[in-house]
Backbone as a printed PyTorch tensor [residue, N CA C, xyz], in Angstrom:
tensor([[[167.6380, 226.5280,  35.7490],
         [166.4170, 225.7110,  35.7810],
         [165.2300, 226.5810,  35.3780]],

        [[164.4660, 226.0880,  34.4690],
         [163.3210, 226.8660,  33.9820],
         [162.2200, 226.9140,  35.0390]],

        [[161.2780, 227.8350,  34.8380],
         [160.1530, 227.9690,  35.7600],
         [159.3140, 226.6880,  35.7890]],

        [[159.1590, 226.0670,  34.5980],
         [158.3650, 224.8400,  34.5320],
         [159.0570, 223.7110,  35.2990]],

        [[160.3790, 223.6130,  35.1600],
         [161.1170, 222.5680,  35.8810],
         [161.0510, 222.7790,  37.3830]],

        [[161.1720, 224.0810,  37.7780],
         [161.1110, 224.3960,  39.2020],
         [159.7360, 224.0350,  39.7760]],

        [[158.6830, 224.3200,  39.0390],
         [157.3300, 224.0040,  39.5060],
         [157.1360, 222.4930,  39.6050]],

        [[157.7120, 221.7650,  38.6270],
         [157.5950, 220.3100,  38.6710],
         [158.3250, 219.7260,  39.8670]],

        [[159.5080, 220.2980,  40.1730],
         [160.2920, 219.8150,  41.3090],
         [159.5620, 220.0790,  42.6230]],

        [[158.9630, 221.2550,  42.7300],
         [158.2100, 221.5920,  43.9440],
         [157.0180, 220.6470,  44.1120]],

        [[156.3410, 220.3770,  42.9950],
         [155.1850, 219.4720,  43.0520],
         [155.6160, 218.0670,  43.4790]],

        [[156.7640, 217.6140,  42.9750],
         [157.2740, 216.2960,  43.3290],
         [157.6260, 216.2280,  44.8070]],

        [[158.2590, 217.3020,  45.3020],
         [158.6150, 217.3360,  46.7230],
         [157.3660, 217.2970,  47.6020]],

        [[156.3320, 218.0430,  47.2080],
         [155.0880, 218.0560,  47.9780],
         [154.4220, 216.6770,  47.9730]],

        [[154.4900, 216.0250,  46.8090],
         [153.9030, 214.6990,  46.6970],
         [154.6260, 213.7060,  47.5990]],

        [[155.9720, 213.7480,  47.5690],
         [156.7510, 212.8570,  48.4260],
         [156.4810, 213.1300,  49.8970]],

        [[156.3620, 214.4050,  50.2560],
         [156.0780, 214.7490,  51.6500],
         [154.7330, 214.1870,  52.0810]],

        [[153.7430, 214.2790,  51.1940],
         [152.4090, 213.7600,  51.5130],
         [152.4440, 212.2540,  51.6950]],

        [[153.2220, 211.5710,  50.8310],
         [153.3410, 210.1200,  50.9400],
         [153.9830, 209.7240,  52.2630]],

        [[155.0660, 210.4100,  52.6470],
         [155.7530, 210.0870,  53.9070],
         [154.8620, 210.3590,  55.1180]],

        [[154.1170, 211.4450,  55.0550],
         [153.2060, 211.7710,  56.1610],
         [152.1410, 210.6850,  56.3060]],

        [[151.6110, 210.2260,  55.1610],
         [150.5760, 209.1940,  55.1970],
         [151.1360, 207.8700,  55.7290]],

        [[152.3570, 207.5130,  55.2760],
         [152.9820, 206.2900,  55.7570],
         [153.2210, 206.3510,  57.2560]],

        [[153.7060, 207.4980,  57.7260],
         [153.9740, 207.6640,  59.1470],
         [152.6820, 207.5490,  59.9520]],

        [[151.6090, 208.1340,  59.4080],
         [150.3020, 208.0730,  60.0780],
         [149.7920, 206.6320,  60.1500]],

        [[149.9350, 205.8940,  59.0600],
         [149.4750, 204.5010,  59.0340],
         [150.2690, 203.6270,  59.9980]],

        [[151.5910, 203.8520,  60.0500],
         [152.4260, 203.0790,  60.9610],
         [152.0250, 203.3470,  62.3990]],

        [[151.8060, 204.6250,  62.7130],
         [151.4060, 204.9780,  64.0790],
         [150.0450, 204.3950,  64.4200]],

        [[149.1140, 204.4560,  63.4480],
         [147.7730, 203.9250,  63.6920],
         [147.8100, 202.4160,  63.8930]],

        [[148.5800, 201.6910,  63.0560],
         [148.6840, 200.2420,  63.1870],
         [149.3480, 199.8470,  64.4980]],

        [[150.3430, 200.6310,  64.9010],
         [151.0070, 200.3510,  66.1620],
         [150.0310, 200.4980,  67.3030]],

        [[149.1680, 201.5420,  67.2460],
         [148.1680, 201.7540,  68.2870],
         [147.1510, 200.6220,  68.2880]],

        [[146.7420, 200.1850,  67.1170],
         [145.7520, 199.1280,  67.0360],
         [146.2860, 197.8020,  67.5650]],

        [[147.6060, 197.6110,  67.4590],
         [148.1890, 196.3470,  67.8980],
         [148.4290, 196.2990,  69.4020]],

        [[148.2800, 197.4710,  70.0740],
         [148.5080, 197.4740,  71.4960],
         [147.5150, 196.5550,  72.1890]],

        [[147.9630, 195.5530,  72.9320],
         [147.0320, 194.6230,  73.5780],
         [146.2440, 195.3100,  74.6760]],

        [[144.9800, 194.9600,  74.7670],
         [144.1720, 195.4920,  75.8400],
         [144.5080, 194.7740,  77.1340]],

        [[144.4530, 195.4930,  78.2380],
         [144.6320, 194.8500,  79.5250],
         [143.4130, 193.9900,  79.8150]],

        [[143.5660, 193.0410,  80.7470],
         [142.4410, 192.1700,  81.0850],
         [141.2800, 192.9810,  81.6310]],

        [[141.5840, 194.0560,  82.3500],
         [140.5220, 194.8900,  82.9050],
         [139.7790, 195.6450,  81.8060]],

        [[140.5170, 196.1210,  80.8020],
         [139.8840, 196.7990,  79.6720],
         [138.9910, 195.8430,  78.8950]],

        [[139.4840, 194.6250,  78.6660],
         [138.6970, 193.6270,  77.9410],
         [137.4430, 193.2710,  78.7260]],

        [[137.5820, 193.1540,  80.0290],
         [136.4370, 192.8320,  80.8790],
         [135.3960, 193.9560,  80.8170]],

        [[135.8490, 195.1910,  80.9270],
         [134.9220, 196.3260,  80.8640],
         [134.2150, 196.3880,  79.5210]],

        [[134.9450, 196.0730,  78.4620],
         [134.3500, 196.0540,  77.1190],
         [133.2610, 194.9980,  77.0410]],

        [[133.5200, 193.8080,  77.6000],
         [132.5190, 192.7440,  77.5790],
         [131.2680, 193.1420,  78.3580]],

        [[131.4490, 193.7670,  79.5190],
         [130.2870, 194.1830,  80.3010],
         [129.4600, 195.2090,  79.5380]],

        [[130.1300, 196.1380,  78.9060],
         [129.4100, 197.1630,  78.1520],
         [128.6690, 196.5640,  76.9560]],

        [[129.2630, 195.5720,  76.3330],
         [128.6900, 195.0070,  75.1100],
         [127.5970, 193.9840,  75.3820]],

        [[127.7670, 193.1700,  76.4350],
         [126.8730, 192.0250,  76.6180],
         [125.9700, 192.0720,  77.8450]],

        [[126.4490, 192.6110,  78.9440],
         [125.7600, 192.4490,  80.2230],
         [124.3650, 193.0730,  80.2340]],

        [[123.4050, 192.2610,  80.6520],
         [122.0080, 192.6920,  80.7630],
         [121.4450, 193.1510,  79.4140]],

        [[121.8840, 192.4750,  78.3570],
         [121.3860, 192.7780,  77.0170],
         [120.8160, 191.5080,  76.3820]],

        [[119.9290, 191.7070,  75.4230],
         [119.2130, 190.5910,  74.7990],
         [119.7510, 190.2910,  73.4120]],

        [[119.9300, 188.9950,  73.1190],
         [120.4160, 188.5430,  71.8250],
         [119.6450, 187.2880,  71.4190]],

        [[119.7780, 186.9140,  70.1540],
         [119.1260, 185.7110,  69.6520],
         [120.1410, 184.5740,  69.5490]],

        [[119.7340, 183.4010,  69.9950],
         [120.6020, 182.2240,  69.9090],
         [120.4970, 181.6550,  68.4950]],

        [[121.6350, 181.5790,  67.8020],
         [121.6370, 181.1200,  66.4150],
         [122.2060, 179.7160,  66.2580]],

        [[122.8180, 179.1900,  67.3310],
         [123.3920, 177.8470,  67.2280],
         [123.6010, 177.2820,  68.6310]],

        [[123.3990, 175.9790,  68.7560],
         [123.6890, 175.2850,  70.0110],
         [124.7950, 174.2770,  69.7230]],

        [[125.9570, 174.4860,  70.3090],
         [127.1130, 173.6170,  70.0920],
         [126.9500, 172.3260,  70.8810]],

        [[126.6370, 172.4620,  72.1460],
         [126.2850, 171.3220,  72.9960],
         [125.4870, 171.8600,  74.1730]],

        [[125.3170, 171.0540,  75.2090],
         [124.4270, 171.4600,  76.2800],
         [124.8140, 172.7380,  76.9900]],

        [[126.1200, 173.0330,  77.0890],
         [126.5560, 174.2130,  77.8380],
         [127.2240, 175.2860,  76.9790]],

        [[127.1150, 175.1780,  75.6710],
         [127.7820, 176.1320,  74.7820],
         [126.8420, 176.5440,  73.6520]],

        [[126.6340, 177.8620,  73.5080],
         [125.7240, 178.3840,  72.4870],
         [126.3620, 179.5630,  71.7690]],

        [[125.8150, 179.8950,  70.6030],
         [126.2460, 181.0680,  69.8440],
         [125.1090, 182.0720,  69.7730]],

        [[125.4390, 183.3610,  69.9550],
         [124.4340, 184.4200,  69.8250],
         [124.8000, 185.3500,  68.6780]],

        [[123.8050, 186.0830,  68.2060],
         [123.9180, 186.8350,  66.9490],
         [124.5610, 188.2060,  67.1110]],

        [[125.7830, 188.2390,  67.6180],
         [126.5290, 189.4930,  67.7020],
         [127.9940, 189.1840,  67.4240]],

        [[128.6560, 189.9670,  66.5720],
         [130.0550, 189.6930,  66.2470],
         [130.9610, 189.7750,  67.4680]],

        [[132.0200, 188.9800,  67.4420],
         [133.0130, 188.9730,  68.5090],
         [134.3780, 188.8550,  67.8630]],

        [[135.0970, 189.9640,  67.7880],
         [136.3820, 189.9560,  67.1010],
         [136.1890, 189.6550,  65.6270]],

        [[136.8910, 188.6440,  65.1380],
         [136.7860, 188.2770,  63.7270],
         [135.6110, 187.3520,  63.4400]],

        [[134.9530, 186.8950,  64.4670],
         [133.8090, 186.0030,  64.2830],
         [132.5230, 186.8000,  64.1160]],

        [[131.6210, 186.2650,  63.3040],
         [130.3500, 186.9660,  63.0980],
         [129.3210, 186.5960,  64.1520]],

        [[129.7500, 185.8720,  65.1840],
         [128.8760, 185.5170,  66.2920],
         [129.7100, 185.5010,  67.5630]],

        [[129.0340, 185.4440,  68.7040],
         [129.7210, 185.3130,  69.9900],
         [129.4070, 183.9520,  70.5760]],

        [[130.4460, 183.2320,  70.9670],
         [130.2630, 181.9140,  71.5670],
         [130.2230, 182.0570,  73.0900]],

        [[129.2020, 181.4710,  73.6990],
         [129.0030, 181.5600,  75.1470],
         [129.1730, 180.1940,  75.7880]],

        [[129.9430, 180.1740,  76.8510],
         [130.0650, 178.9860,  77.7060],
         [129.3140, 179.3040,  78.9880]],

        [[128.3320, 178.4890,  79.3260],
         [127.5040, 178.7600,  80.4910],
         [128.3260, 178.7010,  81.7770]],

        [[128.2230, 179.7510,  82.5690],
         [128.9550, 179.8330,  83.8340],
         [128.4730, 178.7430,  84.7920]],

        [[129.4180, 178.0950,  85.4570],
         [129.1260, 177.2810,  86.6180],
         [128.6010, 175.8850,  86.3850]],

        [[128.4720, 175.4650,  85.1230],
         [127.9760, 174.1090,  84.8660],
         [128.8350, 173.4310,  83.8040]],

        [[128.6980, 172.1220,  83.7300],
         [129.4160, 171.3390,  82.7290],
         [128.4870, 170.2200,  82.2670]],

        [[128.0880, 170.2460,  81.0110],
         [127.2530, 169.1650,  80.4860],
         [128.1440, 168.1210,  79.8130]],

        [[127.6940, 166.8780,  79.7270],
         [128.4910, 165.8350,  79.0620],
         [128.7960, 166.2260,  77.6090]],

        [[129.9780, 165.8480,  77.1630],
         [130.4360, 166.1990,  75.8190],
         [129.6320, 165.4610,  74.7350]],

        [[129.5830, 166.0880,  73.5500],
         [128.9310, 165.4370,  72.4090],
         [129.9020, 165.1680,  71.2650]],

        [[131.0060, 165.9220,  71.1980],
         [131.9670, 165.7020,  70.1040],
         [133.3900, 166.0820,  70.5140]],

        [[133.7380, 165.7940,  71.7420],
         [135.0770, 166.1300,  72.2430],
         [136.1160, 165.2540,  71.5530]],

        [[137.2650, 165.8350,  71.1360],
         [138.2880, 165.0360,  70.4260],
         [138.8710, 163.9090,  71.2650]],

        [[138.8530, 164.0410,  72.5990],
         [139.4050, 162.9950,  73.4640],
         [138.3520, 162.0670,  74.0480]],

        [[137.1530, 162.6190,  74.3220],
         [136.1380, 161.8290,  75.0110],
         [134.9780, 161.4170,  74.1170]],

        [[134.8980, 161.9780,  72.9230],
         [133.8170, 161.6150,  72.0180],
         [132.4610, 162.0030,  72.5640]],

        [[131.5010, 161.1060,  72.4140],
         [130.1450, 161.3480,  72.9200],
         [130.0340, 160.7310,  74.3060]],

        [[129.8130, 161.5740,  75.3110],
         [129.7100, 161.0930,  76.6810],
         [128.2600, 160.7590,  77.0320]],

        [[128.1050, 159.9800,  78.0700],
         [126.7790, 159.5960,  78.5290],
         [125.9210, 160.8280,  78.8070]],

        [[124.7560, 160.8800,  78.2180],
         [123.7590, 161.9360,  78.3560],
         [124.1470, 163.2420,  77.6520]],

        [[125.2270, 163.2060,  76.8600],
         [125.6120, 164.4010,  76.1110],
         [124.5800, 164.8190,  75.0750]],

        [[124.1420, 163.8920,  74.1960],
         [123.1360, 164.2640,  73.1920],
         [121.8250, 164.7350,  73.8210]],

        [[121.4270, 164.1130,  74.9290],
         [120.1940, 164.5250,  75.5990],
         [120.3060, 165.9540,  76.1210]],

        [[121.4670, 166.2870,  76.6770],
         [121.6800, 167.6410,  77.1900],
         [121.6710, 168.6570,  76.0540]],

        [[122.3110, 168.3200,  74.9420],
         [122.3400, 169.2320,  73.7970],
         [120.9380, 169.4470,  73.2390]],

        [[120.1670, 168.3850,  73.1200],
         [118.8050, 168.4990,  72.6040],
         [117.9240, 169.3320,  73.5370]],

        [[118.1260, 169.1670,  74.8370],
         [117.3540, 169.9180,  75.8180],
         [117.6490, 171.4110,  75.7000]],

        [[118.9230, 171.7510,  75.5560],
         [119.3060, 173.1580,  75.3980],
         [118.7440, 173.7300,  74.0990]],

        [[118.8060, 172.9550,  73.0220],
         [118.2460, 173.4170,  71.7470],
         [116.7670, 173.7430,  71.8830]],

        [[116.0480, 172.8680,  72.5450],
         [114.6130, 173.0620,  72.7060],
         [114.3030, 174.3560,  73.4670]],

        [[115.1780, 174.6930,  74.4160],
         [114.9270, 175.8580,  75.2490],
         [115.3440, 177.1780,  74.6060]],

        [[116.4240, 177.1810,  73.7960],
         [116.9680, 178.4760,  73.3770],
         [117.1440, 178.6980,  71.8780]],

        [[117.2400, 177.6600,  71.0740],
         [117.5750, 177.8710,  69.6700],
         [116.5360, 178.7370,  68.9720]],

        [[117.0030, 179.8240,  68.3630],
         [116.1240, 180.7440,  67.6560],
         [115.3630, 181.6970,  68.5530]],

        [[115.6620, 181.6710,  69.8400],
         [114.9260, 182.5100,  70.7900],
         [115.8090, 183.6290,  71.3360]],

        [[115.1590, 184.6490,  71.8670],
         [115.8730, 185.7650,  72.4720],
         [116.1820, 185.4400,  73.9280]],

        [[117.4140, 185.6540,  74.3130],
         [117.8390, 185.4070,  75.6880],
         [118.5640, 186.6470,  76.2040]],

        [[118.5640, 186.7990,  77.5100],
         [119.2760, 187.9190,  78.1230],
         [120.5460, 187.4000,  78.7770]],

        [[121.6460, 188.1060,  78.5420],
         [122.9630, 187.6750,  78.9910],
         [123.3810, 188.4470,  80.2370]],

        [[123.8610, 187.7030,  81.2210],
         [124.3980, 188.3180,  82.4320],
         [125.8040, 187.7830,  82.6750]],

        [[126.7330, 188.7060,  82.9460],
         [128.0970, 188.3270,  83.2900],
         [128.2380, 188.3350,  84.8100]],

        [[129.2750, 187.6850,  85.3110],
         [129.4580, 187.5450,  86.7530],
         [130.2370, 188.7370,  87.2890]],

        [[129.5690, 189.5600,  88.0850],
         [130.2150, 190.7460,  88.6390],
         [131.4240, 190.3420,  89.4730]],

        [[132.5450, 191.0340,  89.2580],
         [133.7420, 190.7640,  90.0400],
         [134.5180, 189.5500,  89.5880]],

        [[134.1330, 188.9550,  88.4610],
         [134.8050, 187.7550,  87.9840],
         [135.2720, 187.9720,  86.5510]],

        [[136.0450, 187.0420,  86.0320],
         [136.4890, 187.1210,  84.6460],
         [135.2980, 186.9470,  83.7020]],

        [[135.4610, 187.3900,  82.4760],
         [134.3750, 187.2870,  81.5040],
         [134.6650, 186.2870,  80.3960]],

        [[135.8820, 185.7810,  80.3250],
         [136.2660, 184.8550,  79.2570],
         [136.8810, 183.5850,  79.8380]],

        [[136.6240, 182.4710,  79.1360],
         [137.1750, 181.1980,  79.5390],
         [138.4690, 180.8920,  78.8170]],

        [[138.9090, 179.6690,  78.9530],
         [140.1940, 179.2240,  78.4140],
         [140.3050, 179.4340,  76.9200]],

        [[139.2290, 179.2290,  76.1790],
         [139.2780, 179.3300,  74.7180],
         [138.6840, 180.6380,  74.1970]],

        [[138.5930, 181.6350,  75.0600],
         [138.0930, 182.9320,  74.6390],
         [136.5820, 183.0370,  74.5820]],

        [[135.8920, 181.9960,  75.0410],
         [134.4260, 182.0460,  75.0320],
         [133.9200, 182.9340,  76.1640]],

        [[132.8030, 183.6110,  75.9060],
         [132.1950, 184.4580,  76.9090],
         [131.5510, 183.5900,  77.9870]],

        [[131.8370, 183.8700,  79.2410],
         [131.2640, 183.1320,  80.3580],
         [130.0290, 183.8890,  80.8470]],

        [[128.8710, 183.2230,  80.8470],
         [127.6500, 183.9790,  81.1330],
         [126.5680, 183.1240,  81.7560]],

        [[125.6660, 183.8180,  82.4310],
         [124.3940, 183.2440,  82.8590],
         [123.3800, 183.6570,  81.7980]],

        [[122.5900, 182.7110,  81.3220],
         [121.6750, 182.9730,  80.2100],
         [120.2300, 182.8820,  80.6940]],

        [[119.5300, 184.0040,  80.6200],
         [118.1400, 184.0370,  81.0720],
         [117.1970, 183.7270,  79.9120]],

        [[116.3090, 182.7910,  80.1480],
         [115.3470, 182.3610,  79.1420],
         [114.1940, 183.3560,  79.0280]],

        [[113.4030, 183.2650,  77.9580],
         [112.2520, 184.1570,  77.8160],
         [111.2790, 184.0910,  78.9920]],

        [[111.2090, 182.9260,  79.6780],
         [110.2880, 182.7990,  80.8170],
         [110.9360, 183.2290,  82.1330]],

        [[112.1060, 183.8750,  82.0490],
         [112.8380, 184.4470,  83.1930],
         [113.6550, 183.4250,  83.9840]],

        [[113.5330, 182.1470,  83.6980],
         [114.4130, 181.1770,  84.3300],
         [115.8030, 181.3100,  83.7070]],

        [[116.7970, 180.7270,  84.3840],
         [118.1520, 180.7420,  83.8440],
         [118.5050, 179.3640,  83.3150]],

        [[119.0000, 179.3340,  82.0970],
         [119.3540, 178.0700,  81.4500],
         [120.3320, 177.2730,  82.2950]],

        [[121.3290, 177.9410,  82.8730],
         [122.3250, 177.2630,  83.7070],
         [121.6310, 176.4640,  84.8070]],

        [[120.6670, 177.0920,  85.4710],
         [119.9910, 176.4710,  86.6080],
         [119.0120, 175.3840,  86.1790]],

        [[118.3380, 175.6040,  85.0630],
         [117.3990, 174.5960,  84.5750],
         [118.1400, 173.3040,  84.2260]],

        [[119.2860, 173.4170,  83.5770],
         [120.0700, 172.2330,  83.2220],
         [120.5110, 171.4610,  84.4640]],

        [[120.8780, 172.1790,  85.5120],
         [121.2520, 171.5190,  86.7670],
         [120.0420, 170.8710,  87.4300]],

        [[118.9620, 171.6140,  87.5090],
         [117.7650, 171.1420,  88.2030],
         [117.1890, 169.8880,  87.5660]],

        [[117.2480, 169.8220,  86.2340],
         [116.6720, 168.6920,  85.5200],
         [117.6690, 167.5530,  85.2920]],

        [[118.8760, 167.7030,  85.8210],
         [119.8490, 166.6150,  85.7480],
         [120.5510, 166.4590,  84.4160]],

        [[120.6550, 167.5490,  83.6450],
         [121.3640, 167.4910,  82.3680],
         [122.7980, 168.0210,  82.4740]],

        [[123.1590, 168.5270,  83.6500],
         [124.4820, 169.1370,  83.8090],
         [125.0230, 168.8620,  85.1990]],

        [[126.3400, 168.9770,  85.3070],
         [127.0320, 168.9060,  86.5910],
         [127.3490, 170.3310,  87.0390]],

        [[127.3060, 170.5690,  88.3500],
         [127.7960, 171.8430,  88.8690],
         [129.3170, 171.8420,  88.7130]],

        [[129.8410, 172.8060,  87.9750],
         [131.2830, 172.8480,  87.7090],
         [131.9970, 173.4190,  88.9260]],

        [[132.5420, 172.5410,  89.7440],
         [133.1420, 172.9380,  91.0090],
         [134.6200, 173.2940,  90.8890]],

        [[135.1230, 173.3660,  89.6560],
         [136.5300, 173.7230,  89.4640],
         [136.7720, 175.2170,  89.6090]],

        [[135.7530, 176.0300,  89.3380],
         [135.9420, 177.4750,  89.2810],
         [134.9000, 178.1850,  90.1500]],

        [[135.3750, 179.0920,  90.9870],
         [134.4840, 179.8570,  91.8600],
         [133.7420, 180.9240,  91.0710]],

        [[132.4840, 181.1100,  91.4190],
         [131.6770, 182.1710,  90.8220],
         [130.6060, 182.5490,  91.8200]],

        [[129.8090, 183.5470,  91.5270],
         [128.8700, 184.0920,  92.5010],
         [127.8170, 183.0930,  92.9650]],

        [[127.4640, 182.1300,  92.1060],
         [126.4040, 181.1770,  92.4340],
         [126.9420, 179.7750,  92.7140]],

        [[128.1930, 179.6950,  93.1010],
         [128.8730, 178.4160,  93.3190],
         [128.0870, 177.5140,  94.2860]],

        [[127.7380, 178.0420,  95.4400],
         [127.0580, 177.2240,  96.4500],
         [125.6330, 176.8780,  96.0220]],

        [[124.9560, 177.8160,  95.3810],
         [123.6070, 177.5300,  94.8960],
         [123.6310, 176.4070,  93.8730]],

        [[124.5920, 176.4420,  92.9690],
         [124.6680, 175.4180,  91.9310],
         [125.0110, 174.0510,  92.5200]],

        [[125.8590, 174.0430,  93.5380],
         [126.1860, 172.7910,  94.2060],
         [124.9370, 172.1990,  94.8540]],

        [[124.1110, 173.0540,  95.4400],
         [122.8610, 172.6080,  96.0680],
         [121.8790, 172.0890,  95.0280]],

        [[121.7870, 172.7630,  93.8840],
         [120.8910, 172.3140,  92.8150],
         [121.3030, 170.9380,  92.3060]],

        [[122.6110, 170.7110,  92.1930],
         [123.0890, 169.4040,  91.7560],
         [122.7290, 168.3280,  92.7690]],

        [[122.9180, 168.6230,  94.0540],
         [122.5940, 167.6490,  95.1000],
         [121.1090, 167.3020,  95.0690]],

        [[120.2800, 168.3030,  94.8190],
         [118.8360, 168.0660,  94.7410],
         [118.4860, 167.1910,  93.5470]],

        [[119.0920, 167.4540,  92.3990],
         [118.8270, 166.6440,  91.2000],
         [119.2670, 165.2020,  91.4200]],

        [[120.4020, 165.0090,  92.0990],
         [120.8800, 163.6540,  92.4100],
         [119.8800, 162.9310,  93.2900]],

        [[119.4320, 163.6040,  94.3460],
         [118.5370, 162.9490,  95.3000],
         [117.1820, 162.6250,  94.6740]],

        [[116.7610, 163.4210,  93.6920],
         [115.4760, 163.1860,  93.0210],
         [115.6220, 162.3030,  91.7860]],

        [[116.8440, 161.8400,  91.5340],
         [117.1260, 160.9570,  90.3990],
         [116.6730, 161.5690,  89.0680]],

        [[117.0440, 162.8120,  88.8720],
         [116.6700, 163.5220,  87.6570],
         [117.7100, 163.3080,  86.5580]],

        [[117.2400, 163.2800,  85.3330],
         [118.1360, 163.2500,  84.1880],
         [119.1320, 162.1180,  84.2040]],

        [[120.4020, 162.4560,  84.1970],
         [121.4680, 161.4620,  84.1060],
         [121.7310, 160.7250,  85.4110]],

        [[121.2990, 161.2610,  86.5340],
         [121.7290, 160.7550,  87.8300],
         [121.3190, 159.3230,  88.1590]],

        [[120.1690, 158.8210,  87.7510],
         [119.8200, 157.4500,  88.1560],
         [120.7860, 156.3870,  87.6450]],

        [[121.3810, 156.5920,  86.4730],
         [122.1490, 155.5150,  85.8360],
         [123.6090, 155.8230,  85.5480]],

        [[124.0470, 157.0540,  85.7600],
         [125.4340, 157.3840,  85.4410],
         [126.3810, 156.6070,  86.3510]],

        [[127.4720, 156.1200,  85.7770],
         [128.4940, 155.4170,  86.5540],
         [129.6830, 156.3380,  86.7920]],

        [[130.5360, 155.9480,  87.7110],
         [131.7070, 156.7690,  88.0050],
         [132.5370, 156.9990,  86.7480]],

        [[132.7070, 155.9580,  85.9260],
         [133.5220, 156.0730,  84.7200],
         [132.9130, 157.0170,  83.6920]],

        [[131.6210, 157.2750,  83.7980],
         [130.9490, 158.1570,  82.8460],
         [130.9500, 159.6160,  83.2930]],

        [[131.3850, 159.8760,  84.5090],
         [131.4840, 161.2510,  84.9930],
         [132.6570, 161.9540,  84.3060]],

        [[132.6040, 163.2790,  84.2100],
         [133.7710, 164.0100,  83.6820],
         [135.0020, 163.7150,  84.5310]],

        [[136.1530, 163.7070,  83.9110],
         [137.3710, 163.3670,  84.6320],
         [137.6440, 164.3100,  85.7890]],

        [[137.3310, 165.6010,  85.5990],
         [137.5730, 166.5510,  86.6870],
         [136.7140, 166.2050,  87.9020]],

        [[135.5000, 165.7020,  87.6720],
         [134.6210, 165.3480,  88.7790],
         [135.0760, 164.0520,  89.4400]],

        [[135.6150, 163.1380,  88.6620],
         [136.1520, 161.9020,  89.2340],
         [137.3150, 162.1860,  90.1840]],

        [[138.0290, 163.2910,  89.9400],
         [139.1790, 163.6350,  90.7670],
         [138.8000, 164.3950,  92.0320]],

        [[137.5350, 164.8200,  92.1530],
         [137.1040, 165.5770,  93.3190],
         [137.0590, 164.6910,  94.5580]],

        [[136.8610, 165.3200,  95.7070],
         [136.7630, 164.5850,  96.9690],
         [135.6240, 163.5770,  96.9060]],

        [[135.7070, 162.4700,  97.6280],
         [134.6830, 161.4260,  97.5600],
         [133.2730, 161.9280,  97.7930]],

        [[133.0760, 162.9180,  98.6530],
         [131.7130, 163.3510,  98.9520],
         [131.0490, 164.0020,  97.7410]],

        [[131.8580, 164.4450,  96.7900],
         [131.3040, 165.0530,  95.5850],
         [130.9330, 163.9930,  94.5440]],

        [[131.2650, 162.7450,  94.8290],
         [130.9850, 161.6690,  93.8860],
         [129.7990, 160.8220,  94.3200]],

        [[129.0490, 161.2880,  95.2950],
         [127.8840, 160.5380,  95.7600],
         [126.7250, 160.7850,  94.7990]],

        [[126.4150, 159.8060,  94.0180],
         [125.3230, 159.9080,  93.0650],
         [124.4580, 158.6610,  93.1920]],

        [[123.2640, 158.7600,  92.6890],
         [122.3270, 157.6380,  92.8150],
         [122.4540, 156.7040,  91.6330]],

        [[122.3640, 155.4150,  91.8530],
         [122.3810, 154.4070,  90.7870],
         [121.0280, 153.7080,  90.7480]]])
């Protein structure tokens, strides 16, 4: 074998070695990236990224769901579901437009769309809901909390399905809105309540007509 052939063979071997090393590195890196995060790791990541930080609201989906201007995974925004409340639906595939849904959505838009809000997560609780939405308390520029304003003004129900730090306070705010006939409470019928609320104990269905 000539010197030139030997040099070519050595160069080819080095090239193949470099290719195999790179492939092995990529496989290892992809395997590491695919490792699922534990729920605790995901929760800690959410607290570090969102808790007690300010963002701009870029979209209002309905009364209790908004988008803020920070990427979340593959999405270029983060979708937030307000902790502890449930507003009537506006475009649900099963329920369509519910009583007072458009009013609740318009009220939320007026308060937050295009404005800076501060996000708070619930200490000691989960940070994500059923559909991967961030669960949060949203503080308005005037320091009030959107969750509480919607309850106080009768645009939302206290969501009694899930425990959270302000569970009892929200239940009290709902009772006060009912007694003062705020928002939806004067005219809503049992059939217009969310199905989960219709299934609650009778004392939770006492509303004013």
